[in-house]
C-alpha positions in Angstrom: 118.0 103.4 124.7 120.7 105.3 126.5 121.7 104.8 130.2 124.2 106.0 132.7 126.7 103.6 134.3 128.3 105.1 137.3 130.9 104.0 139.3 131.1 105.1 143.2 132.8 106.5 145.4 134.8 109.4 144.4 135.6 112.9 145.6 134.5 115.5 143.6 137.2 117.9 142.8 138.1 120.9 140.3 135.9 123.2 138.7 132.4 123.3 136.6 130.9 126.0 134.8 127.4 126.3 134.9 125.2 126.7 131.8 122.3 128.8 131.1 119.1 128.6 132.7 116.5 126.2 131.3 113.7 127.8 133.1 114.6 131.3 132.1 115.2 130.4 128.6 111.9 129.0 128.0 109.7 131.9 128.6 112.4 134.4 127.0 112.0 132.3 124.1 108.0 132.2 123.9 108.2 136.2 124.6 110.3 136.6 121.3 106.6 136.0 119.5 105.7 139.7 120.8 108.3 140.8 118.1 108.1 140.9 114.2 111.7 141.7 114.4 114.9 139.6 114.8 116.3 138.9 118.3 119.5 137.3 119.4 119.5 135.0 122.7 122.7 133.9 124.1 123.8 131.6 126.6 121.1 128.9 126.0 121.6 125.6 127.4 121.9 122.5 124.9 119.4 120.6 126.4 116.0 118.9 125.3 113.6 121.1 126.3 115.1 124.1 124.7 115.5 122.4 121.5 111.7 121.5 121.6 110.8 125.2 122.5 112.9 126.0 119.5 111.0 123.5 117.3 107.6 124.7 118.3 108.5 128.5 117.5 109.6 127.1 114.0 106.1 125.6 113.8 104.5 128.9 114.4 106.5 130.5 111.5 109.7 131.7 113.1 112.9 131.1 111.5 115.9 129.9 114.0 119.8 130.2 113.3 122.2 128.6 115.7 125.5 129.9 116.5 126.8 127.9 119.4 125.0 128.9 122.3 123.6 131.9 120.6 120.4 131.7 118.5 118.6 134.4 116.4 115.2 134.3 116.0 113.7 136.1 113.1 110.1 136.7 113.3 109.9 138.8 110.3 107.4 136.6 108.6 106.2 134.7 111.7 102.4 134.5 111.5 100.9 131.4 112.8 98.8 130.8 115.9 98.5 127.0 116.2 100.7 125.3 118.6 100.3 121.3 118.4 99.8 118.7 120.9 102.9 116.7 119.6 105.2 119.8 120.9 103.4 121.1 123.8 102.8 118.0 125.8 106.5 117.3 126.6 107.1 120.4 128.6 105.1 122.8 130.9 106.6 125.9 129.1 104.8 124.9 125.9 101.5 127.0 127.2 103.9 130.4 127.5 103.1 130.9 123.8 99.3 131.5 124.4 99.9 134.8 126.0 102.3 136.4 123.3 100.0 135.0 120.3 96.9 136.6 121.8 98.9 139.7 122.4 100.1 140.0 118.9 97.6 138.3 116.5 94.4 138.3 119.0 93.8 134.5 118.6 95.7 131.4 119.4 95.1 127.5 119.5 97.4 126.1 121.8 97.4 122.3 123.1 96.9 122.0 126.9 100.1 120.6 128.5 98.5 117.8 130.0 100.0 115.6 133.3 103.3 114.5 134.0 105.0 112.2 136.4 105.5 114.9 139.2 101.8 116.2 139.0 99.0 118.0 137.0 99.5 120.8 134.9 96.9 122.9 135.4 96.3 126.2 133.3 93.0 127.5 134.9 94.9 130.5 136.6 96.5 131.2 133.1 93.0 131.5 131.6 91.0 133.2 134.1 93.7 135.8 134.2 93.7 136.2 130.5 89.9 136.5 130.3 90.3 139.7 132.7 92.3 141.1 129.4 89.6 140.5 127.1 90.3 137.0 126.1 87.5 134.6 125.3 88.6 130.8 125.2 86.9 127.6 125.1 88.5 123.9 125.7 87.9 121.7 122.7 89.6 118.2 122.4 92.5 119.2 124.5 93.2 122.6 123.0 92.8 126.0 124.2 91.0 128.1 121.6 91.3 131.6 122.5 90.4 134.9 121.0 90.7 138.8 121.8 88.6 140.3 118.8 89.4 143.6 120.3 92.7 143.1 121.1 93.9 142.9 125.0 93.2 145.5 127.4 95.0 146.2 130.8 93.4 145.1 133.8 94.0 144.6 137.9 94.6 140.9 138.4 95.4 139.2 141.4 96.4 135.6 141.1 94.8 133.4 143.7 98.1 131.5 144.3 101.5 132.1 143.6 102.3 130.3 139.9 105.4 130.8 138.0 103.8 129.7 134.8 100.8 132.4 135.0 102.8 135.0 136.3 105.1 134.7 133.1 102.2 134.2 130.5 100.4 137.3 132.0 103.4 139.7 132.1 104.2 138.6 128.7 100.7 139.4 127.5 99.9 142.6 129.4 103.3 144.2 127.6 101.4 144.6 124.3 97.7 145.1 126.0 96.2 148.5 125.6 96.6 150.4 128.8 98.0 149.4 132.4 98.1 146.4 133.9 98.8 145.7 137.8 99.6 141.9 138.7 99.6 140.8 142.3 100.6 138.1 144.1 103.2 137.2 141.4 105.8 134.2 141.6 109.2 136.4 142.0 111.6 133.6 140.8 114.9 134.8 139.4 114.1 133.3 136.0 110.8 135.7 136.1 113.1 138.7 136.8 115.3 137.8 133.6 112.3 137.3 131.4 111.1 141.1 132.9 114.6 142.2 132.1 114.5 140.6 128.4 111.0 142.3 127.8 112.2 145.7 129.3 115.2 145.8 126.9 113.0 145.1 123.7 110.9 148.4 124.9 108.2 146.9 127.1 107.3 149.0 129.9 107.2 147.1 133.3 108.0 148.2 136.8 107.9 146.2 140.3 105.9 148.4 142.5 106.1 145.9 145.5 107.6 142.5 146.4 104.9 140.3 144.3 103.2 143.1 142.6 104.2 144.6 139.1 102.8 147.4 136.9 102.7 147.0 133.1 102.1 149.6 130.5 101.1 148.2 127.2 103.6 149.6 124.3 102.5 149.5 120.6 105.9 148.0 119.2 108.8 146.2 120.5 112.7 146.5 119.1 115.5 144.2 118.6 118.0 143.2 120.9 120.8 140.4 122.2 120.2 139.1 125.5 122.2 136.5 127.6 120.1 134.3 129.5 120.9 134.0 133.3 122.8 131.0 134.9 121.1 127.8 136.0 120.4 127.8 139.7 119.2 124.6 139.9 121.9 123.2 137.9 124.3 124.9 140.1 122.5 123.6 143.3 122.6 120.1 142.0 126.7 120.5 142.0 127.1 121.9 145.1 124.8 119.0 146.6 127.1 116.5 144.7 130.3 118.2 146.1 128.6 118.0 149.3 127.7 114.2 149.3 130.8 113.0 148.2 132.8 115.1 150.5 134.7 116.6 147.4 136.0 120.2 146.9 134.4 122.0 144.1 134.3 125.5 142.4 130.9 126.1 140.9 131.6 128.8 138.2 129.7 131.4 135.9 126.8 132.1 138.9 125.6 134.7 141.0 125.8 133.4 144.5 123.0 135.9 145.8 120.6 134.0 143.7 121.2 130.8 145.5 121.7 132.2 149.0 118.8 129.9 150.5 120.5 126.7 149.2 123.9 128.0 150.4 122.7 128.6 153.8 121.4 125.5 154.2 124.3 123.5 153.0 126.1 125.5 155.5 123.9 124.4 158.1 124.1 120.8 157.2 128.1 121.1 157.6 129.5 122.0 154.2 132.3 124.8 154.1 131.6 127.3 151.6 133.7 130.3 150.4 131.5 132.7 148.6 133.3 135.0 145.5 131.7 137.3 143.0 130.9 134.7 140.4 131.5 131.4 142.0 130.9 129.1 145.0 133.5 127.0 146.5 132.2 124.0 148.6 134.2 121.7 150.5 131.9 118.8 151.9 132.0 118.2 155.7 132.8 114.8 157.2 129.5 115.2 159.5 126.4 115.9 157.7 123.4 117.3 160.2 120.0 116.7 160.0 117.5 119.3 158.8 113.8 120.0 158.3 113.3 121.2 154.9 110.1 122.3 153.0 109.8 123.6 149.3 108.5 126.8 148.7 108.3 129.5 146.1 111.6 131.8 145.7 113.0 132.7 148.1 112.0 129.4 149.6 113.9 126.4 149.1 113.2 125.1 145.5 111.2 121.9 144.6 113.6 121.3 141.9 116.1 120.8 144.4 114.2 118.6 146.7 115.2 115.2 145.5 118.7 116.0 145.5 118.9 117.4 149.0 117.2 114.2 150.0 120.0 112.1 148.9 122.4 114.2 151.1 120.1 113.9 154.1 120.3 110.2 153.8 123.7 110.6 155.0 122.8 113.0 157.9 123.6 112.0 161.6 119.8 111.7 162.6 116.6 111.7 160.9 115.4 114.5 158.7 112.1 115.6 157.2 111.2 117.2 153.9 107.7 118.6 153.3 107.1 119.1 149.4 104.7 122.4 149.0 104.8 122.9 145.6 103.7 119.4 143.6 101.5 116.8 144.6 103.6 113.7 143.5 107.3 114.5 143.4 108.4 111.5 145.8 108.7 109.0 143.0 112.5 108.9 143.5 111.8 107.4 147.1 111.4 104.0 145.9 114.4 103.8 143.9 116.6 105.2 146.7 115.0 102.7 149.0 116.1 100.0 146.8 120.0 101.5 147.3 119.4 101.1 151.0 118.0 104.2 152.1 115.4 104.3 154.7 112.8 106.8 153.8 109.0 106.9 154.3 106.5 109.2 153.1 102.9 110.4 154.1 101.3 112.5 151.8 103.5 115.4 151.0 105.7 114.8 153.8 109.0 112.6 153.7 111.1 111.1 156.8 114.7 110.3 156.2 116.5 108.1 158.2 120.1 109.2 158.2 123.8 107.4 158.3 122.8 105.4 155.3 125.4 103.7 153.0 124.2 103.5 149.4 124.5 100.2 147.6 124.8 100.2 143.8 121.9 99.1 142.0 120.1 99.1 138.3 117.8 102.1 138.6 114.6 103.5 137.0 114.3 107.5 136.6 110.9 108.8 136.5 111.3 112.5 135.9 114.2 115.1 135.5 115.2 115.9 139.0 114.8 112.3 139.9 117.3 111.1 137.5 119.9 113.5 138.9 119.4 112.3 142.6 119.8 108.9 141.4 123.3 110.1 140.0 124.1 111.7 143.2 123.4 108.5 145.4 125.3 106.4 142.9 128.1 108.6 143.2 128.7 107.6 146.9 127.9 103.8 146.3 131.1 101.3 146.0 130.3 99.6 142.9 128.6 100.0 139.3 124.9 101.4 139.2 123.0 101.6 136.1 120.5 104.4 135.4 117.8 103.7 132.8 115.4 106.3 131.0 118.2 109.1 131.1 116.1 111.0 128.6 114.4 112.6 131.4 118.0 114.1 132.8 118.7 115.5 129.0 115.6 117.5 129.4 117.5 119.7 131.7 121.0 119.2 132.3 123.7 120.0 129.7 126.6 117.6 129.2 126.0 116.2 132.6 128.6 113.2 132.4 131.3 115.3 130.8 131.1 117.8 133.4 131.2 115.2 136.3 134.0 113.3 134.8 136.0 116.7 134.7 136.0 116.6 138.4 136.6 113.1 138.9 133.3 110.9 138.6 133.5 107.7 137.0 130.4 107.8 134.8 129.7 107.1 131.3 126.9 106.9 128.6 126.0 103.2 127.3 123.2 102.2 124.7 
């Protein structure tokens, strides 16, 4: 099993080019199932979750041709509607094939994603919303067996709570439904806006009518297109925090700074100097790191996917900080490992109290999930000595060539078996 060996403590300096967004690519790849034609998707990140989604599409009959980070998805002969547990179990986004399969074929059998280390993966919001479009479903042996004998019909749907996955699934499904759908209390993450841009480019009729409401007029057919996926804002945020925690000087490139304004503003308040350009952010880590109160929230709030990383930075703050995790119910699993490195973090339910002025000590560590993995790297980058991070397959789900990118900007890090 592969591990990462990290030697601290060097300042990160130079340029990092951010990859395409994993969280935008996955729903866009699922949405290609609406089409019986060919589509090119560009700027896909080379990460495990994307590989898994492409294998899932192939299992459904899509033909995939790879050319660098440009993928041809040919659905000319795609006609299968069964998504197996073996493929869906490893990522939340697997359930997103349910909407397009029902829209196009009026039936689907898709495995429920199950649970994972950071929390449950409930799909009840997806299913209740789909039922309003005319879907009848049952759950049998862990599979959602769904049918819409008369096809999907437009409806007014208000989500009981903001859900990224349910919003994506319903926007995709409603795009081919008969009539008009109005979805309200939608998630508005940039990745959802990117999905909508792709759907509009293939001919879907979608319009945002208020901040969290979208109007979708179903269409009869869609077209071929070439679509570039947006940048990965979580990867961008991770490298910005890495520069801040090592007191480095890093230029984070190939991004839209407006999309990560919340993260930039918080890092400024914590003490980093930041210069914003058109497609680049330069960050210089401050000598004095200030304490903060942070809570995770749906976009445009602070993202849960950066909670573990910012916690590491707050361990270096001048006073105690707090983080309230309002998205996932079990996302403090990195705390135990950080405490083994010398952090003083206590948790009570969804709240963490982080004592500042910590010097991390090197250690052998165990990653528990994707973002926890990278938080351990950040801590190890500041520790004087050698740290070993185990179970980095979590990391490979969402970060493209992370050790190579970090090496280029001065980190001493390597992958070992």
